[in-house]
N, C-alpha and C positions, 0 to 999 in steps of 0.2 A: 695308678694314680685315683682313678675314678671311683675305686671301691672306699677310699679314705678321705678324699679330699676335692674341694673345688667344684663338684657335680652334685646332683642329688640322690647319689646312691644309697640305698637302704639295704645294701646285701648283708646277710647275717653270716656270723663265722661258719656255721655249717654249710651255708650255701657256697660261701668262698673256698672252702675245703673241697667240695665236690666239683666246683668249677676249675679249680687248680688241678686236681687229679683227672678230670676229663681232658684237659689241655695236654697234659703230660703223656697220657693214654693215646691221644691224637696226633703226637709227634712234636708238639711244640717244645722247645728247648729254652728259649731266652725269655726271662721274665724282668721288667724293668720297674724299678722302684726308687725312692730316695729317702734320705733321712728325714726330711721335712714335711713328708706327705701325710697330712693329715690337718685337724683345724689349726689355724695359725696362732698357737699359743703354747704355753710351756707343757701343757699336759697333752696336746695333739701331737707334739714332736715325737716322731717315731711311730706313729699309729699304724701304718701301713706295714712297717718292719715287724711289728708285734702281731699283726694279723697274718703276714707271710710265714712267720716261724711256725704257726700251727699248720699251715699248708705244706711246708717243706717236710715236716715231721712224718707226713702221710705218703711221701714218696721217695724213690731211690735218688739221692742227692747227686750221683754220678750222671744222671739222665737230664740235670737241669744246668743252665747258665743264670747267674745272678748278676744283673747289672745295676748298680747302686749309685745314684747321684749324691754328691756330698758337697759340703762347704756352703750351704745355704741355712742360716741359721734364724730360725722363727719363734725362738723361745722368748725373747725378751720382748716385753709389751711395746708398742709403738710409741707410747708416750715417754718411754726411758730412752729409747735410740731416736726416735724422730722418723722412723721408717720400719715397714713391716719385714723387709728383705735385707737381712743383715748377710753380705756376702764376705766369705773368708777365703783367703788364698794363702796364708801363712803356714808354715810346717806344722806347727802346733794344732791348727785347726784341721788340716788334713789328716793328721795322726789321731787326733781325738774322735773325728767323725768316723774314720775307719774302724777304729776301735769299738766305738758305740754301735755302728752297724753289725759288726761281727757279734758282738755279745747280744744284741737284740734279736738278731735272726737266729742265733744258735748254731752258727757254722763256724768251720775253721778257716776259710778264705772266701773272697768275693772274686768272681770271675772277671768282672770289669768295673772298675772305679771310675766314676765319671766326674769331672769338675762340672758343677751345675750351672754355673755362671763364672765368667771372667771377672775377677777383681779388677776394680779402678785403682786399687793403691799398692797391690802386690805384683810384682812383675811375674808374668806366665812362666818365665824360667825357674823361679824360685817354686812356684807351685807345682810345676810338672816335676822337678827335682825330687820334692817330697813325696809326691806320688810314686815315683820310680823306686824311692826307697820302701815303700810299702810292698812292692813288687819284689824286690830284692829279700825282704824279710818273711816272703811267704804269705802275707795277708791279702794279696790280691794278684790276679794272673796277668791283668791287662789294663791299660789306661785309655781313657775317653775324655773327650771334652764335648760340652754342649753349649750352643749358640756362641761359638767362637768364629771370628772373621777369619778370612784366608791368611792375613799377615800373621795373626795370632797363632794359627794352626802350624805355619812354617817355622815360627820361633818355638813352638812346643816341640815339634818334631826334630829340631836341632838339639834338643835335650834328652829325649828319650822316645822309644817307638811309640806312636799312637796308633791304637788298635781302631778306633772308630771315632766319628763325630756324630752325637746325637742332636738332630736339627729337624725342625718341622718342616715337612715335604709333602705336599699333595697337591691335586689340582687347583686348590685354591691358594697355596702358598708355595711360590716358586721362586722366591727371590734370591735362593742359595744356588741356582743354577749357573748364573753368570760368572762367579768366582769362586765359591766353595767347592762345588762338584768337582771341576776341573783341578783344582789343587789337591782335593782328596785322591782324585784318580791319578795324578801325576805321583804322589807319595805313597799309593797303595793303602790308603785308609778306607775303611767301610763306611757306609752312611746308615746309620739307624734313623729310620723316618718316624718321627712321633707325630701323633694326630693325623694320620694318614686318612682319615675320613673327616677331615675338617670338624672334629669335635662333635661328630654326629650329623653334622649339616649335609655331608655329601652322601648320606644315605637316602636323602630325599623324603625322609620320614618327618623330619624336624621342620615345620612350615610355620610356626607361629611363636611368638614371645609367651603365649598362654598355653603352650603345650604342655601336658600334665607331667612329663617328664623333666619339666623344669621347675624345680622348687624355689621359693622366693630368695634363697640365699645361693642359687647357681651362680658361679663366677661368670659364665658366659653372658648372663643378663647385664652385668655392670663392668666387666673388665675386658669384654672383647667386642669392639666396635662393629665388628661384621654383623653381629646379632642384633644392633639397634634396630628400631623401628624404620628408620629412613633408608637403612643398607639391606634390609631384608628381602624386600621385593625385588631388586636387582639381582641379588645372589641367587634367588629362588629361580630366576629365569635361567641363570646358567646351569644349574644342576637339572632342570627340567628338561633342557636341550639334549642331555646325555641320554634320556630314556629311550630314544629311537636306537641308538647304539646297543643298549643294553638288551633291548627287545630281540635285537639280531642275534645276540649271544645266548639268549633265554636267561639272563642273570638279572640281578637287581643292580641299581645304580651304585650302591655301595661297593658291591662286587666288581663292577667296572671300574671305580675308582682306584680299588686295591690292584686290580690286574693292570691298570695303567703304571702305577708305581712299580710293579714287578716287572715291567716292559723296559724301564729305564735302566736296568742292568742288575748282574747277579751280585754285584756289590751293595745292592740296596735291600735293607731289611726293615720292612714296615712292621711297626708295633701298635695294631688297633686294640684299643681296651674294650671290654665288654663286662656286664655283669650277667649275661644270659648264656645258657649253653646253645640254645638256637642261633643267637647272632655269632657265637664262636664258630660254630660248624658252618654258617653262611660265609664268615670271613675266611675260614680255611679253605673253603671250596673254590675261592678266587684264585687259587694257586694253579688250578687246571684250565683257566681261561688264558688262550694265547691270542693277542690282538694282532690283528694283520698290519702291515705298514699303511695301508690306506684308512684303516680305522683310526690308527693312532694318529694320523694326520688330520683325519676330520673331528678327533676330539680337541686337538690343539685349536682348530677353526672354531669350533663352538664353544670352547672354554679356554680361550687364549691366556697366556701369562699376563698379569697385570690387570685383568678385568673386573676382579673382585671389588666391591665397594667396601672400603673401612680398612683400618689396620687389624692386624691380628692380634694384638694386645693393645690395652689402654696405656701401659708401661713399655713402650717400645725401647726405653732405655735399659731394659733388662735382657734385650736381645743383643745378637752379634753386631746390630747398627750401632751400637754405642761403643765398639772397639775395632771398627774397620777403618777409622780416618788415619790420616799421616802419622799420628802418634804411635799407632800399632806397629808401625814398621821401624820404630826407632829402638836403639839398643839402651837398655838401662844401666 
């Protein structure tokens, strides 16, 4: 995502290809993208897919797994629809997005198609049935959901096998642990943890809104309250408290944050993003860190769930919180 949207990445096509090849050579298999990753206009739609097409052409397709989020249409200007994020869950929307992704990526199949957000107007059963048809036709191998509540996950699972849930999970985002994680484990669904480094904050390197890595249009500055001036100081204290444990393992705070996620279980798959070979190698090295039970307990004490100041999005209506109420459990 960060290569094409929301952040201030200035990655070139050549650098992207080099980084992708380095990732594959290092044993990375899963690559996560979305049809809408790019500037939020008609021209930007599919920008990340177009970039990845060039990357995929340089590696052995059989060595990688492509995970593509669908059904978030950002092509129509807000003045026409009244909103930037146009969620689709109808069968036509599913098919058109899958076909678009296949053609744009230049591949014959997608390993995992993921419903980007749950539609508020189309029953999840209808959407999942359409996604299952894509699997039957060989256009996809597996089905996933993103930002789906526990009741929605159960309803989806009743229609077709759900391979994974893509959900924000890190030391500073733990709201899924109460209901979503137990539901996934009961049903045997993997959890793909997006933003495992808190969008860069859990590296300990991002300490100010004036940081040069944050350009004027960086989404974190206006779309994520945790990065606001009034919340930043509190959240920095939480990150800094982890340094003592990081020192014990001779690792960075970011590596400690990833090791903490790995310790949550073998069904948890963190997907940190980066535009740097150095940072990629640093992230991958976190796999070799095995935290003790005592250290995990101390981390939970230093950085307890619910201690972060500010919501993770300014638009929480686009998260699973918008589909977890009583209505999510009703049959349509």
